[in-house]
DSSP file (Angstrom, degrees, kcal/mol; ACC not computed):
  #  RESIDUE AA STRUCTURE BP1 BP2  ACC     N-H-->O    O-->H-N    N-H-->O    O-->H-N    TCO  KAPPA ALPHA  PHI   PSI    X-CA   Y-CA   Z-CA
    1    1 A M              0   0    0      0, 0.0     2,-0.1     0, 0.0     0, 0.0   0.000 360.0 360.0 360.0 137.9   -1.3   33.8    1.6
    2    2 A A        -     0   0    0      1,-0.1     2,-0.2     2,-0.0     5,-0.1  -0.444 360.0-114.9 -76.2 143.5   -1.6   30.2    3.1
    3    3 A D    >   -     0   0    0     -2,-0.1     3,-0.6     1,-0.1     4,-0.5  -0.566  17.5-133.9 -75.6 139.0    1.5   28.4    4.3
    4    4 A H  T 3  S+     0   0    0     -2,-0.2     3,-0.5     1,-0.2    -1,-0.1   0.786 102.4  58.3 -66.3 -27.9    2.2   25.2    2.2
    5    5 A K  T 3  S+     0   0    0      1,-0.2    -1,-0.2     3,-0.0    -3,-0.0   0.801 107.0  46.2 -74.2 -28.0    2.8   23.1    5.4
    6    6 A T  S <  S+     0   0    0     -3,-0.6    -1,-0.2     2,-0.1    -2,-0.2   0.476  85.2 119.9 -91.9  -1.7   -0.6   23.8    6.8
    7    7 A R        -     0   0    0     -3,-0.5     2,-0.2    -4,-0.5    -3,-0.0  -0.401  69.3-116.3 -67.0 135.9   -2.4   23.1    3.5
    8    8 A E        -     0   0    0     -2,-0.1     2,-0.2     1,-0.1    -1,-0.1  -0.519  27.9-115.6 -76.3 137.3   -4.8   20.2    3.7
    9    9 A K        -     0   0    0     -2,-0.2     7,-0.4     2,-0.0     2,-0.3  -0.468  36.3-169.5 -71.8 141.8   -4.0   17.2    1.5
   10   10 A R        -     0   0    0     -2,-0.2     2,-0.5     5,-0.1     5,-0.2  -0.934  21.3-144.2-132.1 155.1   -6.5   16.5   -1.2
   11   11 A F  B >  S-A   14   0A   0      3,-2.6     3,-1.8    -2,-0.3    84,-0.0  -0.962  87.8 -26.6-120.4 110.3   -7.2   13.7   -3.7
   12   12 A R  T 3  S-     0   0    0     -2,-0.5    -1,-0.1     1,-0.3     3,-0.1   0.830 128.2 -48.1  52.2  36.8   -8.4   14.9   -7.1
   13   13 A G  T 3  S+     0   0    0      1,-0.3     2,-0.4     0, 0.0    -1,-0.3   0.381 115.8 112.9  91.1  -3.2   -9.8   18.1   -5.4
   14   14 A Y  B <   -A   11   0A   0     -3,-1.8    -3,-2.6     4,-0.0    -1,-0.3  -0.828  60.4-132.2-105.7 141.1  -11.6   16.2   -2.6
   15   15 A T     >  -     0   0    0     -2,-0.4     4,-2.1    -5,-0.2     5,-0.2  -0.330  31.5-102.4 -80.8 170.7  -10.7   16.4    1.1
   16   16 A E  H  > S+     0   0    0     -7,-0.4     4,-2.1     1,-0.2     5,-0.2   0.890 122.1  49.7 -62.1 -41.0  -10.4   13.4    3.3
   17   17 A E  H  > S+     0   0    0      2,-0.2     4,-1.7     1,-0.2    -1,-0.2   0.899 110.2  50.4 -66.4 -40.8  -13.8   14.0    4.9
   18   18 A E  H  > S+     0   0    0      1,-0.2     4,-0.9     2,-0.2    -1,-0.2   0.888 111.1  49.6 -64.3 -38.6  -15.6   14.4    1.6
   19   19 A L  H  < S+     0   0    0     -4,-2.1     3,-0.4     1,-0.2    -2,-0.2   0.899 108.7  51.3 -67.7 -40.5  -14.0   11.1    0.3
   20   20 A K  H  < S+     0   0    0     -4,-2.1    -1,-0.2     1,-0.2    -2,-0.2   0.845 113.0  46.0 -65.7 -32.4  -15.1    9.2    3.4
   21   21 A A  H  < S+     0   0    0     -4,-1.7    -1,-0.2    -5,-0.2    -2,-0.2   0.656  93.7 101.3 -81.7 -15.9  -18.7   10.4    2.9
   22   22 A M  S  < S-     0   0    0     -4,-0.9     5,-0.0    -3,-0.4     2,-0.0  -0.456  79.4-114.5 -73.2 136.5  -18.6    9.6   -0.8
   23   23 A P    >>  -     0   0    0      0, 0.0     4,-1.9     0, 0.0     3,-0.8  -0.351  26.4-115.6 -66.1 154.2  -20.3    6.4   -2.0
   24   24 A L  H 3> S+     0   0    0      1,-0.3     4,-2.3     2,-0.2     5,-0.1   0.865 113.2  57.3 -61.7 -39.0  -18.0    3.8   -3.5
   25   25 A D  H 34 S+     0   0    0      1,-0.2     4,-0.4     2,-0.2    -1,-0.3   0.775 109.1  47.0 -67.0 -24.0  -19.5    4.1   -7.0
   26   26 A E  H X4 S+     0   0    0     -3,-0.8     3,-0.6     2,-0.2     4,-0.2   0.845 111.0  51.0 -81.5 -36.4  -18.8    7.8   -7.1
   27   27 A F  H >< S+     0   0    0     -4,-1.9     3,-2.1     1,-0.2     4,-0.5   0.855  99.5  66.1 -65.7 -34.7  -15.2    7.3   -5.8
   28   28 A V  G >< S+     0   0    0     -4,-2.3     3,-1.0     1,-0.3    -1,-0.2   0.810  92.0  62.2 -58.1 -30.9  -14.6    4.6   -8.6
   29   29 A K  G <  S+     0   0    0     -3,-0.6    -1,-0.3    -4,-0.4    -2,-0.2   0.661 100.0  55.7 -69.6 -14.8  -14.9    7.4  -11.2
   30   30 A L  G <  S+     0   0    0     -3,-2.1    -1,-0.2    -4,-0.2    -2,-0.2   0.575  95.7  76.0 -94.0 -10.9  -11.8    9.1   -9.7
   31   31 A I  S <  S-     0   0    0     -3,-1.0    67,-0.1    -4,-0.5    68,-0.0  -0.578  91.7 -80.3-104.9 164.6   -9.4    6.3   -9.9
   32   32 A P     >  -     0   0    0      0, 0.0     4,-2.5     0, 0.0     3,-0.2  -0.127  46.0-106.2 -61.2 159.6   -7.4    4.8  -12.9
   33   33 A S  H  > S+     0   0    0      1,-0.2     4,-2.7     2,-0.2     5,-0.2   0.820 114.3  53.8 -61.6 -38.0   -9.2    2.3  -15.2
   34   34 A R  H  > S+     0   0    0      2,-0.2     4,-1.7     1,-0.2    -1,-0.2   0.933 114.9  40.5 -65.4 -44.3   -7.5   -0.9  -14.0
   35   35 A E  H  > S+     0   0    0     -3,-0.2     4,-2.3     2,-0.2    -2,-0.2   0.866 113.9  55.0 -70.4 -35.9   -8.4   -0.3  -10.4
   36   36 A R  H  X S+     0   0    0     -4,-2.5     4,-2.5     1,-0.2    -2,-0.2   0.932 108.3  48.3 -60.9 -46.0  -11.9    1.0  -11.4
   37   37 A R  H  X S+     0   0    0     -4,-2.7     4,-1.5     1,-0.2    -1,-0.2   0.888 109.7  53.3 -62.1 -39.8  -12.5   -2.3  -13.3
   38   38 A S  H  X S+     0   0    0     -4,-1.7     4,-0.6     1,-0.2    -1,-0.2   0.918 112.7  43.0 -62.0 -44.4  -11.4   -4.3  -10.3
   39   39 A L  H >< S+     0   0    0     -4,-2.3     3,-0.8     1,-0.2    -2,-0.2   0.865 110.0  56.0 -71.4 -35.8  -13.8   -2.5   -8.0
   40   40 A L  H 3< S+     0   0    0     -4,-2.5    -1,-0.2     1,-0.2    -2,-0.2   0.804 101.5  58.2 -67.4 -27.5  -16.7   -2.6  -10.4
   41   41 A R  H 3< S-     0   0    0     -4,-1.5    -1,-0.2     1,-0.2    -2,-0.2   0.737 117.4-115.0 -70.7 -22.0  -16.4   -6.4  -10.6
   42   42 A G    <<  -     0   0    0     -3,-0.8     2,-0.3    -4,-0.6    -1,-0.2  -0.205  29.9 -69.9 105.5 161.4  -16.9   -6.6   -6.9
   43   43 A L        -     0   0    0     -2,-0.1     2,-0.1    -4,-0.1    -4,-0.0  -0.621  43.1-126.8 -89.2 146.3  -14.8   -7.6   -4.0
   44   44 A N     >  -     0   0    0     -2,-0.3     4,-2.2     1,-0.1     5,-0.2  -0.310  36.0 -94.3 -82.0 176.9  -13.8  -11.2   -3.3
   45   45 A Q  H  > S+     0   0    0      1,-0.2     4,-2.2     2,-0.2     5,-0.2   0.879 124.4  51.9 -61.4 -41.0  -14.5  -12.9    0.1
   46   46 A Q  H  > S+     0   0    0      1,-0.2     4,-1.8     2,-0.2    -1,-0.2   0.900 111.7  46.9 -63.9 -41.0  -11.0  -12.2    1.4
   47   47 A Q  H  > S+     0   0    0      2,-0.2     4,-2.2     1,-0.2    -2,-0.2   0.865 110.5  52.6 -69.5 -36.8  -11.4   -8.5    0.6
   48   48 A K  H  X S+     0   0    0     -4,-2.2     4,-2.2     2,-0.2    -2,-0.2   0.897 108.8  50.5 -64.9 -39.9  -14.9   -8.3    2.1
   49   49 A R  H  X S+     0   0    0     -4,-2.2     4,-2.2     2,-0.2    -2,-0.2   0.889 108.8  52.2 -63.9 -39.5  -13.5   -9.8    5.3
   50   50 A L  H  X S+     0   0    0     -4,-1.8     4,-2.0     2,-0.2    -2,-0.2   0.925 111.1  46.2 -62.4 -45.9  -10.7   -7.2    5.4
   51   51 A L  H  X S+     0   0    0     -4,-2.2     4,-2.4     1,-0.2    -1,-0.2   0.880 110.6  53.5 -64.6 -38.4  -13.2   -4.4    5.0
   52   52 A A  H  X S+     0   0    0     -4,-2.2     4,-1.5     1,-0.2    -1,-0.2   0.904 109.4  48.2 -64.2 -40.6  -15.5   -5.8    7.7
   53   53 A K  H  <>S+     0   0    0     -4,-2.2     5,-1.7     2,-0.2     4,-0.4   0.892 112.0  49.7 -66.0 -39.1  -12.6   -6.0   10.2
   54   54 A L  H ><5S+     0   0    0     -4,-2.0     3,-1.0     1,-0.2    -2,-0.2   0.893 111.8  47.6 -66.3 -39.6  -11.6   -2.4    9.4
   55   55 A Q  H 3<5S+     0   0    0     -4,-2.4    -1,-0.2     1,-0.2    -2,-0.2   0.753 101.6  65.2 -73.7 -23.4  -15.2   -1.2    9.9
   56   56 A A  T 3<5S-     0   0    0     -4,-1.5    -1,-0.2    -5,-0.2    -2,-0.2   0.615 119.8-109.6 -73.2 -10.4  -15.4   -3.1   13.1
   57   57 A G  T < 5 +     0   0    0     -3,-1.0    -3,-0.2    -4,-0.4    -2,-0.1   0.586  59.0 161.2  96.6  10.7  -12.8   -0.8   14.5
   58   58 A K      < -     0   0    0     -5,-1.7    -1,-0.3     1,-0.1     3,-0.2  -0.441  31.6-147.3 -66.2 139.8   -9.8   -3.2   14.7
   59   59 A D  S    S+     0   0    0      1,-0.3    19,-1.1    -2,-0.1     2,-0.5   0.958  80.3  23.1 -76.9 -53.1   -6.6   -1.2   14.9
   60   60 A R  E    S-b   78   0B   0     17,-0.1     2,-0.5    19,-0.1    -1,-0.3  -0.955  72.0-172.0-122.6 115.3   -4.1   -3.5   13.1
   61   61 A V  E     -b   79   0B   0     17,-1.2    19,-2.8    -2,-0.5     2,-0.3  -0.903  14.1-142.0-111.0 129.6   -5.5   -6.0   10.6
   62   62 A K  E     +b   80   0B   0     -2,-0.5     2,-0.3    17,-0.2    19,-0.2  -0.679  27.9 170.0 -87.5 142.4   -3.4   -8.7    9.0
   63   63 A T  E     -b   81   0B   0     17,-2.5    19,-2.0    -2,-0.3   -16,-0.0  -0.998  39.8-163.2-151.7 151.0   -4.0   -9.6    5.3
   64   64 A H        +     0   0    0     -2,-0.3     2,-2.0    17,-0.2     3,-0.2   0.359  66.7 110.4-102.6  -2.6   -2.6  -11.6    2.4
   65   65 A S    >   +     0   0    0      1,-0.2     3,-1.1   -19,-0.1    36,-0.2  -0.502  32.7 160.2 -80.9  78.5   -4.8   -9.6    0.0
   66   66 A R  T 3   +     0   0    0     -2,-2.0    36,-2.8     1,-0.2    37,-0.3   0.687  68.2  62.7 -73.7 -18.5   -2.1   -7.6   -1.8
   67   67 A D  T 3  S+     0   0    0     -3,-0.2     2,-0.3    34,-0.2    -1,-0.2   0.378  73.0 123.1 -89.8   5.4   -4.4   -6.9   -4.7
   68   68 A M    <   -     0   0    0     -3,-1.1    33,-2.0     1,-0.1     2,-0.3  -0.511  63.1-128.9 -69.5 128.5   -7.0   -5.0   -2.7
   69   69 A V  B     -D  100   0C   0     -2,-0.3     2,-0.4    31,-0.2    31,-0.2  -0.623  25.3-115.8 -77.5 134.6   -7.5   -1.5   -4.1
   70   70 A I        -     0   0    0     29,-3.1    28,-2.2    -2,-0.3    29,-0.1  -0.600  39.9-176.2 -77.0 123.3   -7.2    1.2   -1.3
   71   71 A I    >   -     0   0    0     -2,-0.4     3,-2.2    26,-0.2     4,-0.3  -0.728  41.4 -97.9-117.4 165.5  -10.5    3.0   -0.8
   72   72 A P  G >  S+     0   0    0      0, 0.0     3,-1.4     0, 0.0   -52,-0.1   0.743 115.8  69.7 -58.5 -24.9  -11.5    5.9    1.4
   73   73 A A  G 3  S+     0   0    0      1,-0.3   -53,-0.0   -54,-0.1    -3,-0.0   0.705  97.1  54.5 -65.1 -17.8  -12.9    3.6    4.1
   74   74 A M  G X  S+     0   0    0     -3,-2.2     3,-2.0     2,-0.1    18,-0.3   0.528  77.4 129.1 -92.4  -7.5   -9.3    2.5    4.9
   75   75 A L  T <  S+     0   0    0     -3,-1.4    18,-0.2    -4,-0.3     3,-0.1  -0.208  77.2  10.0 -57.1 133.2   -7.9    6.0    5.4
   76   76 A G  T 3  S+     0   0    0     16,-2.1    -1,-0.3     1,-0.3     2,-0.2   0.325 100.9 119.7  83.6  -7.4   -5.9    6.4    8.7
   77   77 A K    <   -     0   0    0     -3,-2.0    15,-2.7    14,-0.0     2,-0.6  -0.520  60.4-131.6 -88.8 157.2   -5.9    2.7    9.4
   78   78 A T  E     -bC  60  91B   0    -19,-1.1   -17,-1.2    13,-0.2     2,-0.5  -0.954  24.3-171.2-108.7 122.0   -2.7    0.5    9.7
   79   79 A I  E     -bC  61  90B   0     11,-2.8    11,-2.3    -2,-0.6     2,-0.8  -0.948  19.4-139.6-116.3 130.8   -2.9   -2.7    7.7
   80   80 A L  E     -bC  62  89B   0    -19,-2.8   -17,-2.5    -2,-0.5     2,-0.4  -0.807  25.1-164.5 -90.9 108.0   -0.3   -5.5    8.1
   81   81 A V  E     -bC  63  88B   0      7,-2.6     7,-3.2    -2,-0.8     2,-0.3  -0.800  17.3-125.2-100.5 131.7    0.3   -6.7    4.5
   82   82 A H  E     - C   0  87B   0    -19,-2.0     5,-0.2    -2,-0.4    23,-0.1  -0.569  19.8-172.1 -77.2 132.5    2.1  -10.0    3.9
   83   83 A N        -     0   0    0      3,-2.5    -1,-0.1    -2,-0.3     4,-0.1   0.261  61.4 -85.8-107.4  11.5    5.1   -9.7    1.7
   84   84 A G  S    S+     0   0    0      2,-0.3     3,-0.1     1,-0.0    -2,-0.1   0.092 124.6  37.0 107.3 -21.2    5.8  -13.5    1.3
   85   85 A K  S    S-     0   0    0      1,-0.5     2,-0.3     0, 0.0    -3,-0.1   0.632 122.9  -2.5-127.4 -42.6    7.8  -13.8    4.5
   86   86 A E  S    S-     0   0    0     -5,-0.1    -3,-2.5     2,-0.0     2,-0.6  -0.888  74.1 -91.5-146.8 173.7    6.3  -11.4    7.1
   87   87 A F  E     -C   82   0B   0     -2,-0.3    -5,-0.3    -5,-0.2    -7,-0.1  -0.841  36.3-158.8 -96.1 123.2    3.6   -8.9    7.7
   88   88 A Q  E     -C   81   0B   0     -7,-3.2    -7,-2.6    -2,-0.6     2,-0.3  -0.871  20.0-120.3-103.1 131.6    4.7   -5.3    7.0
   89   89 A P  E     -C   80   0B   0      0, 0.0     2,-0.5     0, 0.0    -9,-0.2  -0.529  28.9-173.9 -72.7 131.5    2.7   -2.4    8.5
   90   90 A V  E     -C   79   0B   0    -11,-2.3   -11,-2.8    -2,-0.3     2,-0.6  -0.974  11.0-156.0-127.0 114.5    1.2    0.0    6.0
   91   91 A T  E     -C   78   0B   0     -2,-0.5     2,-0.4   -13,-0.2   -13,-0.2  -0.823  23.5-128.5 -92.0 122.8   -0.5    3.1    7.3
   92   92 A I        +     0   0    0    -15,-2.7   -16,-2.1    -2,-0.6     2,-0.2  -0.557  32.0 177.0 -80.1 126.1   -3.0    4.3    4.7
   93   93 A T    >   -     0   0    0     -2,-0.4     3,-1.3   -18,-0.2     4,-0.3  -0.717  45.5 -99.6-118.9 173.0   -2.8    8.0    3.7
   94   94 A I  G >  S+     0   0    0      1,-0.3     3,-0.9    -2,-0.2    -2,-0.0   0.779 118.8  62.0 -66.4 -27.1   -4.7   10.1    1.2
   95   95 A E  G 3  S+     0   0    0      1,-0.2    -1,-0.3   -84,-0.0    -3,-0.0   0.719  97.0  60.4 -70.2 -19.6   -1.9    9.8   -1.4
   96   96 A M  G X  S+     0   0    0     -3,-1.3     3,-2.1     2,-0.1   -26,-0.3   0.575  74.3 121.9 -85.4 -10.3   -2.3    6.0   -1.5
   97   97 A L  T <  S+     0   0    0     -3,-0.9   -26,-0.2    -4,-0.3     3,-0.1  -0.254  76.4  20.5 -57.5 137.0   -6.0    6.0   -2.6
   98   98 A G  T 3  S+     0   0    0    -28,-2.2    -1,-0.3     1,-0.4     2,-0.1   0.318 104.4 102.5  86.6  -8.5   -6.5    4.1   -5.9
   99   99 A H  S <  S-     0   0    0     -3,-2.1   -29,-3.1   -29,-0.1    -1,-0.4  -0.420  75.2-105.8 -94.1 177.6   -3.3    2.1   -5.5
  100  100 A R  B >   -D   69   0C   0    -31,-0.2     3,-1.3    -2,-0.1     4,-0.3  -0.779  20.0-121.2-106.1 153.1   -3.1   -1.5   -4.3
  101  101 A L  G >  S+     0   0    0    -33,-2.0     3,-1.8    -2,-0.3     4,-0.3   0.859 108.6  63.1 -59.2 -37.7   -1.9   -2.7   -0.9
  102  102 A G  G >  S+     0   0    0    -36,-2.8     3,-0.9     1,-0.3    -1,-0.3   0.714  88.5  69.8 -63.0 -21.5    0.9   -4.8   -2.4
  103  103 A E  G <  S+     0   0    0     -3,-1.3    -1,-0.3   -37,-0.3    -2,-0.2   0.718 101.6  46.2 -68.4 -19.4    2.6   -1.7   -3.8
  104  104 A F  G <  S+     0   0    0     -3,-1.8     2,-0.5    -4,-0.3    -1,-0.2   0.385 103.8  62.9-107.5   1.5    3.5   -0.6   -0.3
  105  105 A A  S <  S-     0   0    0     -3,-0.9    -1,-0.2    -4,-0.3   -15,-0.1  -0.841  82.1-148.3-125.5  92.7    4.8   -3.9    1.1
  106  106 A L        -     0   0    0     -2,-0.5    -3,-0.1     1,-0.1   -23,-0.1  -0.308   9.2-157.3 -68.1 142.1    7.9   -4.8   -1.1
  107  107 A T  S    S+     0   0    0     -5,-0.1     2,-0.4   -23,-0.1    -1,-0.1   0.604  73.0  57.8 -95.4 -14.4    8.6   -8.5   -1.7
  108  108 A R  S    S-     0   0    0      3,-0.0     2,-0.2     0, 0.0    -2,-0.0  -0.936  70.2-143.8-121.6 142.3   12.3   -8.2   -2.5
  109  109 A K        -     0   0    0     -2,-0.4     2,-0.3     1,-0.1    -2,-0.0  -0.621  34.2 -94.3 -95.5 160.1   15.1   -6.7   -0.4
  110  110 A R        -     0   0    0     -2,-0.2     2,-0.4     1,-0.1    -1,-0.1  -0.564  44.1-116.7 -71.9 135.3   18.0   -4.8   -1.7
  111  111 A V        -     0   0    0     -2,-0.3     2,-0.5    -3,-0.0    -1,-0.1  -0.600  30.5-172.2 -77.9 128.7   21.0   -7.1   -2.4
  112  112 A Q        -     0   0    0     -2,-0.4     2,-0.2    -3,-0.0    -1,-0.0  -0.944   7.9-159.0-123.6 109.2   24.1   -6.3   -0.2
  113  113 A H        -     0   0    0     -2,-0.5     2,-0.1     1,-0.1    -2,-0.0  -0.573   9.6-176.2 -86.7 149.3   27.2   -8.2   -1.1
  114  114 A S        -     0   0    0      1,-0.4    -1,-0.1    -2,-0.2     3,-0.1  -0.055  51.2 -24.0-114.6-139.4   30.0   -8.7    1.3
  115  115 A A  S    S-     0   0    0      1,-0.1    -1,-0.4    -2,-0.1    10,-0.1  -0.309  82.3 -84.4 -70.8 157.5   33.4  -10.4    0.7
  116  116 A P        -     0   0    0      0, 0.0    -1,-0.1     0, 0.0     3,-0.1  -0.348  52.0-128.7 -63.2 144.8   33.8  -13.0   -2.1
  117  117 A G    >   -     0   0    0      1,-0.2     3,-1.4    -3,-0.1     2,-0.2  -0.080  36.6 -60.2 -88.1-174.0   32.7  -16.4   -0.9
  118  118 A V  T 3  S+     0   0    0      1,-0.3    -1,-0.2    -2,-0.0     3,-0.1  -0.460 122.9  26.5 -67.2 135.6   34.3  -19.9   -1.1
  119  119 A G  T 3  S+     0   0    0      1,-0.3    -1,-0.3    -2,-0.2     3,-0.1   0.515  85.9 144.7  89.2   5.2   35.0  -20.9   -4.6
  120  120 A A    <   -     0   0    0     -3,-1.4    -1,-0.3     1,-0.1     5,-0.1  -0.394  57.4 -95.6 -73.3 156.0   35.3  -17.4   -6.0
  121  121 A T     >  -     0   0    0      1,-0.1     4,-0.6    -3,-0.1     3,-0.5  -0.255  32.8-111.3 -68.2 160.9   37.9  -16.8   -8.7
  122  122 A R  H >> S+     0   0    0      1,-0.2     3,-0.8     2,-0.2     4,-0.6   0.856 115.2  57.3 -63.7 -35.3   41.3  -15.5   -7.8
  123  123 A S  H >4 S+     0   0    0      1,-0.2     3,-0.6     2,-0.2    -1,-0.2   0.833 104.9  50.6 -67.5 -30.8   40.7  -12.1   -9.3
  124  124 A S  H 34 S+     0   0    0     -3,-0.5    -1,-0.2     1,-0.2    -2,-0.2   0.612  97.0  70.3 -81.9  -9.6   37.6  -11.5   -7.2
  125  125 A A  H << S+     0   0    0     -3,-0.8     2,-1.0    -4,-0.6    -1,-0.2   0.757  82.9  78.5 -75.5 -23.7   39.5  -12.4   -4.0
  126  126 A H  S << S-     0   0    0     -4,-0.6     2,-0.3    -3,-0.6    -1,-0.1  -0.751  71.9-166.5 -89.7 101.8   41.6   -9.2   -4.3
  127  127 A M        -     0   0    0     -2,-1.0    -2,-0.1     1,-0.1     2,-0.1  -0.626  24.8-106.2 -89.8 148.2   39.3   -6.4   -3.0
  128  128 A S        -     0   0    0     -2,-0.3    -1,-0.1     1,-0.1     0, 0.0  -0.367  18.6-132.6 -71.4 153.8   40.1   -2.8   -3.6
  129  129 A V              0   0    0      1,-0.2    -1,-0.1    -2,-0.1    -2,-0.0   0.705 360.0 360.0 -79.9 -19.9   41.4   -0.8   -0.6
  130  130 A K              0   0    0      0, 0.0    -1,-0.2     0, 0.0    -2,-0.0   0.467 360.0 360.0 -70.4 360.0   39.0    2.1   -1.3
């Protein structure tokens, strides 16, 4: 019996090599309808430039194109996706196929409150000891 840790990752039954060799119009049939429709309409200029840079062999490519659907040609690459403030590195894996780049570069941080500020009510000034 095969060990689960050595098992090769697959996307809808296809291995990474099979997906990279697959034409785009065949891959489109494997992804959800919203992303499929986006790819069937064609890529815009910014998305075409991103793909051209990735195919040219550049290691880390910066982009503002958060709506780009992740396709097999991007597998294994690191893309720096802009989150509104900075570029966050996103390394593309097989599980990310069919999603959009923006889903992996979050635009909001978790709020961490500290002590109450100036002008706070008296009741909020008394912090619990726990």
